[in-house]
N, C-alpha and C positions, 0 to 999 in steps of 0.2 A: 230717778224713778221713784215715785211715791208708793208706799205700801197700801194694799187694799185693806178694806175693813175686815174681810174674812181671814187674810193672812195675819193681821194684827191679833185677831181673836185666837187663831191657831197658836201663834207665838206666846200669847198670854197664858193659854192653857198649858202649853209645854213648860213655860217658866214657872208657873204656879205648882205644877206637878213635880218638877225637878226640885224646887225649893222645899216642898213638903217631904219628898223622899229623902233629901239630904238632911232635913231636920230629924226625921224619924230614924234614919241611919245613925245619926250622931247620938241620939238618945239610946239606941241599941248597941252603940260602939261598932257598927258595921256600915259606915256611911257609903263607902265605895260599892259594897255589895247591893245595898238597897237602891242606890242610884242606878246601878247597872240593870237591876231587875225592872225598875221603872221605865228605863229607856227601851228595854226589850219589849215590855208590855205595850208601850206607846207605839213602837214600830209595828207590832203585831196588830194593834187596833187600826192603824193607818192602812196596813195591807188588807185587813178585812173590809174596810170601807171602800178601798179601790176595787176589791173583788166583787162587791155588790154592784158597783157602777159598771164593771165589765160585763157581769151577768145581765144587767139591765140593757146594755147596748146590744148584746147578742140576741136578745129577745125583742128587738125592734125599737127600743128606747121610747116606749109610749109614756106620755106624760102621767097617766093615771098610775102607772106602775113604777114611778121613780122612787128609788130607795130613800129612806129617811137618812139625812146626813146633816152635818154641820161643819162650820169652818171652811177650809179650802175645798174639801170634797163637795160641799154644798154649792160653792161657786162653780165647780166643774159641772155639776148636774144642771145648773142654771144655764151655763154657756152652751152645753150640748143641746139642751131643750131649745134654746134660742136659735142655734144653727140648724137644728132639725126643722123648726118652723119656717125659717128662711128658705131652706132647701125645698120644702114642700111648695112654697110660693113660687120659687124659681121653676120647679118642675111643671107647675100649673101653667106658668107663662110660656115655657117651652112647648108644652103640649098644645096650648092655644095657638102659638105661632106656627107650629108644625101643621096643625089642622087647617089654618088659614092658607099656608103654603100649598098643602096638598089639594085644597079646594080650588085655589087659583091654577095650579098645575093641571088639575083635571079639566078645568074649563078652557084651557088653551087649545086652539086647533092645531098647533105645531107640536111635533114630537120632540121630546127632550130626553136624551140618554146621557148618563154620566159614566165615563169609563175610567179605569185605573191605568197605571203605566204600561200594562201588558195587554190592554184592550178588552179586559173583562168588564161586564156590565155591573155597576154598583147601584144604579137607581134609574128608573124610567117612569114617565108619566103615562096615563091611560092612552093618550093619542099615539104613543109608540106602537101599541098593538094594532091600531087602525092603519098607520102609514108604514111602519117598519116590520109589522108582524112579530114584534117583541113583547112578550108578556111581562108586565111590571113586577110580578112576583116569581113566577115559575122560571123565568130566564135569568134571574140574578146569578152572577158568578160565571155565566157563559161568555165565551169570547164572541164579540159581535161579528167578526168575519166568518164565524161558523154559522151564523144565523142569516146574515145578509151576504149572499155569495155574488159579489160583483167585483171584477178585477180593479176597475177604476176606484170603487169605494174602498177596497182593501188598501190600495196604494195610498189613497188620500188619508185614511185613518192613521196609518203607521208612518207617514212621512214626517220628518222633523223640520223640513223647510217651512218658512213663514210666507213664501211667495204665493202659495195657493191656499185660500181660505174657504173655498166652497167648491162643490162638484154637483153635477146633475146626473141622476141615475133613475132607472125605472123603479117604481115603487114595488118592493117585494110582495106586498099583499095584493096589489093591483098593477101588473106590469104595463097596462095601457096608460097609467098615470105617470107623471114625471115629478120627482122630488128634487129640490135643491137642498143639499146638506151643508151646513156651516159648522166650522170647528172653532171652539173657543177654549184655549188652554187656560187652566186655573192653577191654584196653588197645590202643593203636595203631589205633584205629578199626576193630577187628574185632568181629564179632558171632557168638555161638554159638547155634545153634538146636538144641533138644532135642525130639524128637517121640516120643510114646508112644502105643501102640494102646490106646484106652479104650473099644473097642466094647462089651465086656461090661458095663462100668460104666454106659455111656450107656443100654444096653438095660434094665438094672436100674432106672436112674433113671426112665426113661420108664414102665416097668411100675409103679413105685411111684406116680408121678403119676396114671396112669390109675386105679390101684386106689383111691387116696385120693379122687379126684374121683368115681368111680363109687359108692363106699361112701357118701361124704358126700351125693351126690345122692339115693341110695336112702333114706337116713335122713330126708330132709326130709319126705316124705309121712307116714310113721308119726308123726313128732314133731308135725306139724301136727294130725293127728287126735287124738293124745293131749292136746295143749294145748286143743283145742276141747272135748273131753269134760271136762277139768279145769275149764274156765271154767263149763260147765253145772253141774257138781257144786258148785262154789264159790258159785254163785248160789242154791243150795238152803239156805234159812234154817232148815230143820228138822233139820239134821245136828248130831250131838254135837260139843262143842268139841274133843275129842280127834281126831275125824275131820277137822274143819276145819283143825286144826294139821297133820295128816298131809298133807292135800291142798295146804296152803300150801307145805310142804317139797317135795312131789313137783313142784309147779308151778315152784318155784325151781330145782330140779335139771333140770327139763325145759327151762327157759329157758337155763340154763347149757349144756346139751348142744346146744341149737339154736345158741347162740353159737359153740360149738366147730365145729359143722358149717359154719356160715357162714364162719368164719375159715379152715377147711381148704379150702373151695371157693375162697376168695379167693387163698390161697397157691398152689393148683393153677393158677389163671389166671395168676398172676404168673410162675410157673416155665415155663408152657407157651408164652407169647407174648413173645419177646424184643422190646424196644423199640429201634427204629432210632435212629441218631444224630441224624437230623433229624426224627424222628417226634414228633408231639404238637402242642399249641397253647400260646400264651403265657398263663401262669398268673400272675395278680396275687396273689402269696402273702400279702402284707401284708393285703390286703382279706379274703382267705380266713381268716386267723388271727383278725382282728378279728371277723368273723362267727361264728367258732367259739367265741370266748370270751364274746361278748355274752350268750348264754343262761345261761352259768355264773354271771355276775355277778348276773343277775336271780334265780337260784335260791338265792343267798346260801349258797354252799358253805363260807363261812368260810375260804377260802384266799385269800391276798393275791397276786393275779396281776398281774405287772408286765410291760408290753409295751415293746419297743424295736425298732421296725420301720423299715426302709429302704423308704419308700413307692414309690420308682421301680424297685426291684429286682424283676424278674420272672424266670420260669423257663420254659423250653421243655420240655413234658412232658405227662403225663396228669393232668388236674385231679383226677379221682376218686382216683387212686392217691396223689397228693401230699397231698390232703385226708386220706385214710386214714392215711398215715404221720404227719402232724402231729397228728391227733386221737389216735392211739394213744399217741404220746409224751406228750401233755398228760394224757390220762386215766390213763396209767401213773403220772405224777407225783402226780396227785390221789389215786389209790387207795392208794398206798404211802407217803404222808406224813400226819403228824398234822394235825388241824384247826388252822387259823391259820398254817400253814407258808407262807412266801413262795415263789412259783414265778415265775421270770423266763423270758419267751419272747423270743428274739432272732432277728431275720431281717436278715442283713447280708452284705456282700461280704467274703470272706476275703482274707488277705494274698497268696495265689497266684491271685487272680482268681476263686476259687470262690464259690458261694453257699452260705451256712450257716444252717441253722435249729437253734437250740439251746434246749433246755428244761433249766433249772437249778433245783434245789430246795435247800432248807436242811433236808432231812430227816435221817434217821438214817445215811444213807450205806450203802455196800455194801463188803464185804470184797473184797480184790484177787483171791482165789481164785475168786470167782464171775464176775468181769467178762468173761472170755473165753467164757463159756458162756451169758450172759444172752440172746443172740439165738437160742439153739437152741429148737426146738419143745418145748413143754411143760416147759421147764426153769424151776424155781421155787426161790427161796432159802428161802422159808417157805411150804410147801405148804398148811398149815391156813389161814394168813392170806389167801393168794391165793384160796382157794376161798370164804372168807367174803366177800371183796370181789367175787366173781363173775368173777374172771379166768379166761381160758381157757389161759394159758400160750403164746399164739401172737402176742400183740401185737407184741413186739419182732422176732419172726421176720418178720412182715408188713412192719414198717418196714425191716428189713434188705433184704428182697427188692425192695421198692419203690425204695429208694435205689440198689441195685445195678443194677436195670433201667434206671435213668437214668444209669448210669455213675459213680455216686458210692460213698460208703462211710458206714457208721454207726460213730461213735466214742463210746466210753463212758469217762468218768472219774469216779471216786468215792473219797471218803475217809471211813471210818467216823467218824460224829459231826460231819462237816462238809458233808454233802449230796452230790448227784450231778449230773453234767452229761451229757446225751444230745445228741449233735450229728450231724445229717444233713448231710453235705457233698456238694454237687452240683458236677460239673465245670464249668470255665469255658466250655466249648463250649456249654453250655445256658443260660448267663446272658444275660438280655436287660434292656433299660432301657425304662421307660415314662415318658411325660410326666406330670408331677405335675398333678393337677387344681387349677385356680386358681378360687377362688370370690370373688365381690365381697363 
């Protein structure tokens, strides 16, 4: 480490003064005494210089009032002044950034509220007053569940599970409006809540549900009548072969349309009635799957179906819906794989305590660009083949809604040429255990 110029100057002064004191002491025959007095004086002078700097710092360390100094203390004053100047620049930048952030936050239509680990409000933007009825200044330090009194919201805010990231609630300021509240965990045990007004979207969603349900219901009667007359006509043995073929095609399309109507009605029911966390009965899924596959084996479909079941693993939920989801996944694998393809059905406990039903096949596989859209309504990879197989394009949509109604998710993995895996994952909160039957 090299010595600074001021330190060299300070050491030079000290050495010169000490040499002069030693010379004077020698002339007076008191060298030790004179040298000691010099050192005491030098220390006192240094302490005085330090005291003037401390006094200057206490009074704001303004540049105009900097004490006269030299040597090391002069360098200290210079460094303090430099840091003070840098600090002022940094504060100016922080104020500018904070002002920009506040302006942006004020212009956002969504409410943003920052909570600490116990749910107390630490910051809120102006939109929080409009949507949440939370004042950005007056309500700081208040517990949010004391201001927004909604059981679903309180449970959502304080839950530690990562399964549920958003909740829909009536707006506290305008109960006729609907808010969707999202939770974003951050560092230092803080949580950010973002609330958006989705009233218009919810109304459109409800209108679509009602429209689909009404139209599907109204189509049921005429389709039943059409199918009845088709059956009568097909029983007539005097018809020309061309007419018989035409009636057969009309009947097939009528059956397909009836399947679409039934699937649409089922989707409408799934969307309209949310399933409570403790709602449902204990479903022995392994037994259900065995009963589902037994007729297929008898029909000799030439598909090699392999079962791997955890017999004691049960699920709390709607038995009809779970059956519908499982059968749709199985039928989907049978329809879109070639004869002789191996299909594996697995019902097991997942690594995170979840319950998982997986249907894996060794079929042609699916390209990655299709995977994210497979569960959309009426989405088909190969439209012509899907219609030939009698598919409605709604099977995977039904599976997704059933699983979501039970708090889970549908996962799809596939590699072209290596097969596909469709996995319905149900949350650990719905997992149950059954006693395994013991037979003599």
